[in-house]
C-alpha positions as CSV (number, residue, x, y, z in Angstrom):
1,M,-92.0,-0.4,10.5
2,T,-93.6,0.9,14.3
3,D,-94.9,-1.5,16.2
4,W,-97.2,-1.4,19.7
5,E,-97.7,-3.9,21.9
6,T,-101.2,-4.9,20.2
7,I,-101.1,-3.3,17.5
8,R,-98.4,-3.5,14.0
9,Y,-98.2,-1.0,11.3
10,E,-96.5,-1.2,8.5
11,V,-96.5,1.1,5.1
12,D,-96.1,-0.2,1.7
13,D,-96.5,1.4,-1.7
14,E,-98.4,4.6,0.5
15,V,-100.9,1.7,1.7
16,A,-100.9,1.5,5.8
17,T,-102.1,-1.6,7.0
18,V,-102.9,-1.2,11.1
19,T,-103.1,-5.1,12.3
20,V,-104.7,-5.7,15.5
21,D,-102.3,-8.1,16.8
22,R,-104.3,-10.3,20.3
23,P,-104.8,-13.2,18.6
24,D,-104.9,-15.3,21.7
25,K,-107.9,-12.6,23.2
26,L,-109.1,-12.8,19.3
27,N,-108.0,-9.1,19.3
28,S,-110.7,-7.8,21.4
29,L,-110.2,-4.3,22.4
30,N,-108.5,-3.3,25.8
31,V,-108.2,0.5,26.7
32,A,-104.0,0.4,25.6
33,T,-104.7,-1.4,22.4
34,L,-107.5,1.3,21.5
35,E,-105.5,4.6,22.4
36,A,-102.7,1.9,19.8
37,L,-105.0,2.0,17.4
38,Q,-105.7,5.7,17.3
39,D,-101.6,6.5,17.5
40,A,-101.5,4.4,14.4
41,I,-104.5,5.7,12.7
42,A,-103.2,9.1,13.7
43,Q,-99.7,7.9,12.3
44,A,-100.5,6.7,8.8
45,E,-102.0,10.3,8.9
46,D,-98.9,11.8,9.1
47,D,-97.4,9.0,7.0
48,D,-99.7,11.2,4.4
49,V,-101.1,7.1,3.2
50,R,-103.3,6.8,-0.2
51,A,-105.2,4.1,1.6
52,L,-105.7,2.5,5.3
53,V,-106.2,-0.9,5.2
54,L,-107.9,-2.4,9.2
55,T,-107.4,-6.2,9.8
56,G,-106.9,-8.5,12.4
57,A,-103.9,-10.7,13.5
58,G,-104.5,-14.7,13.2
59,E,-106.9,-17.3,11.4
60,K,-110.0,-16.5,13.4
61,A,-110.9,-12.8,14.6
62,F,-110.6,-9.5,13.0
63,I,-111.9,-8.2,15.8
64,A,-114.3,-9.8,17.9
65,G,-115.6,-7.0,20.0
66,A,-114.4,-4.7,22.9
67,D,-112.5,-6.3,26.0
68,I,-115.4,-8.0,28.3
69,S,-113.3,-9.0,31.1
70,Y,-112.3,-5.6,31.6
71,M,-115.9,-4.1,30.8
72,K,-117.6,-6.2,33.2
73,D,-116.7,-4.0,36.5
74,L,-117.0,-0.7,35.0
75,D,-119.5,2.2,36.7
76,T,-120.9,4.8,34.2
77,P,-118.2,7.1,34.4
78,E,-115.8,4.7,33.4
79,A,-118.0,3.5,30.6
80,Q,-119.1,6.7,29.1
81,A,-115.2,7.2,28.9
82,Y,-114.6,4.1,27.4
83,A,-117.4,4.8,24.9
84,E,-115.6,8.2,24.2
85,L,-112.5,6.3,23.1
86,G,-114.0,3.9,21.0
87,H,-116.2,6.7,19.7
88,D,-112.7,8.5,19.1
89,V,-110.9,5.6,17.4
90,A,-114.5,4.8,14.8
91,R,-114.5,8.6,13.8
92,S,-110.9,8.6,13.2
93,L,-111.7,6.2,10.3
94,E,-114.8,7.9,9.2
95,T,-112.9,11.1,9.0
96,F,-109.4,10.0,7.7
97,P,-108.4,12.1,5.1
98,A,-107.8,8.5,2.5
99,P,-110.1,5.4,2.2
100,T,-110.4,3.1,4.6
101,I,-110.9,-0.7,4.1
102,A,-112.6,-3.0,6.5
103,A,-110.7,-6.6,5.9
104,V,-113.0,-8.3,7.6
105,N,-111.1,-12.1,8.0
106,G,-112.9,-13.8,10.8
107,Y,-115.1,-12.7,13.9
108,A,-116.4,-9.3,13.5
109,F,-118.8,-8.8,16.6
110,G,-119.5,-5.8,18.7
111,G,-117.0,-3.0,18.9
112,G,-114.8,-5.0,15.7
113,C,-118.2,-4.9,13.7
114,E,-118.4,-1.1,15.0
115,L,-115.2,-0.7,13.9
116,A,-115.9,-2.3,10.5
117,L,-118.8,0.1,9.7
118,A,-116.4,2.9,10.5
119,C,-114.7,2.4,7.5
120,D,-115.5,3.1,3.6
121,L,-115.0,-0.1,2.2
122,R,-115.5,-3.4,3.8
123,V,-113.6,-6.7,2.0
124,A,-115.4,-10.3,4.1
125,A,-113.4,-13.5,3.6
126,E,-115.7,-16.3,3.0
127,N,-115.2,-17.6,7.1
128,A,-116.4,-13.7,8.8
129,V,-119.0,-14.0,10.9
130,F,-120.5,-10.2,11.9
131,G,-123.1,-9.3,15.0
132,Q,-123.5,-6.5,16.8
133,T,-124.1,-8.8,20.1
134,E,-124.1,-6.1,22.9
135,I,-127.4,-7.5,23.7
136,D,-126.7,-10.4,25.3
137,L,-124.7,-8.5,27.8
138,G,-127.0,-6.4,28.7
139,I,-125.5,-3.2,27.0
140,V,-126.8,-1.4,23.6
141,P,-123.8,-0.7,20.7
142,G,-121.6,1.7,22.3
143,W,-119.3,2.9,19.7
144,G,-121.9,4.0,16.7
145,G,-123.6,0.7,15.6
146,T,-126.9,2.3,16.7
147,Q,-126.1,4.9,14.2
148,R,-124.1,3.8,11.4
149,L,-125.7,0.2,11.0
150,P,-129.2,1.7,10.2
151,R,-127.4,4.3,7.8
152,L,-126.0,1.2,6.0
153,V,-128.4,-1.4,6.0
154,N,-132.4,-1.3,5.9
155,D,-133.8,-0.2,8.9
156,E,-135.6,-3.4,9.6
157,V,-132.2,-5.7,9.1
158,A,-130.5,-3.0,11.2
159,R,-133.5,-3.6,14.2
160,R,-133.1,-7.2,13.9
161,L,-129.5,-6.9,14.3
162,I,-129.0,-5.0,17.0
163,L,-132.6,-6.6,19.1
164,F,-131.8,-10.2,18.7
165,G,-128.0,-10.1,18.8
166,D,-127.4,-12.1,15.6
167,R,-124.6,-13.5,14.0
168,I,-124.8,-13.7,10.0
169,D,-122.4,-14.7,7.7
170,A,-120.3,-12.9,5.2
171,T,-122.5,-14.1,2.4
172,D,-126.1,-12.5,4.7
173,A,-123.7,-9.4,5.5
174,H,-123.3,-8.9,2.0
175,E,-126.9,-9.3,1.1
176,Y,-128.1,-6.8,3.6
177,G,-125.7,-4.2,1.9
178,M,-123.6,-4.6,4.9
179,V,-119.9,-6.1,3.2
180,G,-119.2,-4.7,-0.6
181,E,-117.8,-8.2,-1.7
182,V,-116.6,-11.4,-0.5
183,V,-113.7,-13.5,-1.1
184,A,-111.9,-16.5,-0.3
185,H,-110.1,-16.7,2.8
186,D,-107.2,-17.3,1.1
187,Q,-107.4,-14.2,-1.5
188,L,-108.4,-11.3,0.9
189,D,-105.0,-10.3,1.5
190,A,-104.6,-10.5,-3.0
191,R,-107.9,-8.5,-3.0
192,I,-107.3,-6.2,-0.4
193,D,-103.8,-5.6,-2.4
194,D,-105.9,-5.1,-6.0
195,L,-108.0,-2.5,-4.3
196,T,-105.7,-0.4,-2.1
197,A,-103.4,-0.3,-4.9
198,D,-106.1,0.8,-7.3
199,L,-106.9,3.9,-4.5
200,A,-103.6,4.6,-4.2
201,A,-103.7,5.2,-8.0
202,Q,-106.7,7.8,-7.9
203,P,-106.2,11.7,-8.0
204,K,-105.0,12.3,-4.7
205,F,-107.5,15.2,-3.6
206,A,-110.4,14.5,-6.0
207,V,-110.9,11.5,-3.5
208,A,-110.3,12.8,0.0
209,A,-112.9,15.5,-1.2
210,A,-115.0,12.8,-2.7
211,K,-114.9,10.9,1.1
212,E,-116.0,14.6,2.5
213,A,-118.6,15.1,0.2
214,I,-120.1,11.4,0.7
215,N,-119.3,11.4,4.5
216,A,-121.6,14.7,4.7
217,A,-125.0,13.1,3.0
218,H,-125.2,11.4,6.4
219,E,-124.9,14.2,8.6
220,T,-126.6,17.1,6.8
221,S,-130.1,17.5,5.1
222,L,-130.1,17.4,1.1
223,E,-129.8,21.3,0.3
224,S,-126.8,21.3,2.5
225,G,-125.0,18.5,1.1
226,L,-125.6,19.7,-2.4
227,T,-124.5,23.4,-1.4
228,Y,-121.3,21.3,0.2
229,E,-121.0,19.2,-3.1
230,K,-121.0,22.0,-5.4
231,R,-117.8,23.8,-3.2
232,V,-116.0,20.8,-3.2
233,F,-116.6,20.4,-6.8
234,S,-115.7,24.1,-7.3
235,G,-112.9,24.1,-5.3
236,L,-110.6,20.7,-7.0
237,F,-110.3,23.0,-10.4
238,G,-106.9,24.7,-10.9
239,T,-105.5,21.8,-9.6
240,H,-102.5,19.8,-10.9
241,D,-105.0,16.3,-10.6
242,Q,-107.5,18.4,-12.6
243,R,-105.7,19.9,-15.3
244,E,-103.4,16.8,-15.8
245,G,-107.0,14.4,-15.5
246,M,-108.9,16.3,-18.8
247,D,-106.0,17.3,-20.7
248,A,-106.0,13.5,-20.5
249,F,-109.4,12.5,-21.7
250,V,-109.3,15.6,-24.4
251,N,-105.8,14.3,-25.9
252,K,-106.7,10.1,-25.6
253,R,-103.8,9.4,-22.7
254,D,-103.7,8.1,-19.8
255,P,-103.3,10.4,-16.6
256,E,-100.3,10.9,-14.6
257,F,-101.7,12.6,-10.6
258,E,-100.0,13.3,-8.2
């Protein structure tokens, strides 16, 4: 286990869990915490894990947003640097070479909502509350919310959430497509364990390739995306997992992936 002052990092059965550990501040993200979070994600990549879970400490918050007490006196260049740091963290989750899961155990506002949006999957406890609440502060989302949210929910929903700063509960977030499932608060850890165990058992290179191809769908034209998919598909042939998976299917046995 590796420790930073405001981030907890653990690896178990090839699954990394990164916990923002500022419960007295509702796990809000100041510069030091963002930098530690970036380091922890990089450590997980070095550890070659098969899945990464992002969550928050305590009973109230996942990540309640950026640290407003830090932001309130920033000038434009300082705000730009802060935005770039938040974007870097979000992008590192989005491009992480294994699936990332946001275990949303409470408030996910502002930057916290944006980091959840950057993950591949989102599982919310029943008490979770989501919101792109920056408009209430006289600003707009600065860590990807204006771009990722409309890609995840329909355009009208995204505009309402951003323009009004509405808070929505886990049930509505699921209905809008912001989260994949909602579970009882005391079942969140068990559900995350089930998901990560299933992901860890999947063929590693194929999962990474699938994630890259899905990401490409949001970043390129359809024609370019289809070309990319063909390249990724064919590139997996000849790998151990492709040979093993297909041989296991033909011979009616369970595969043993690397």
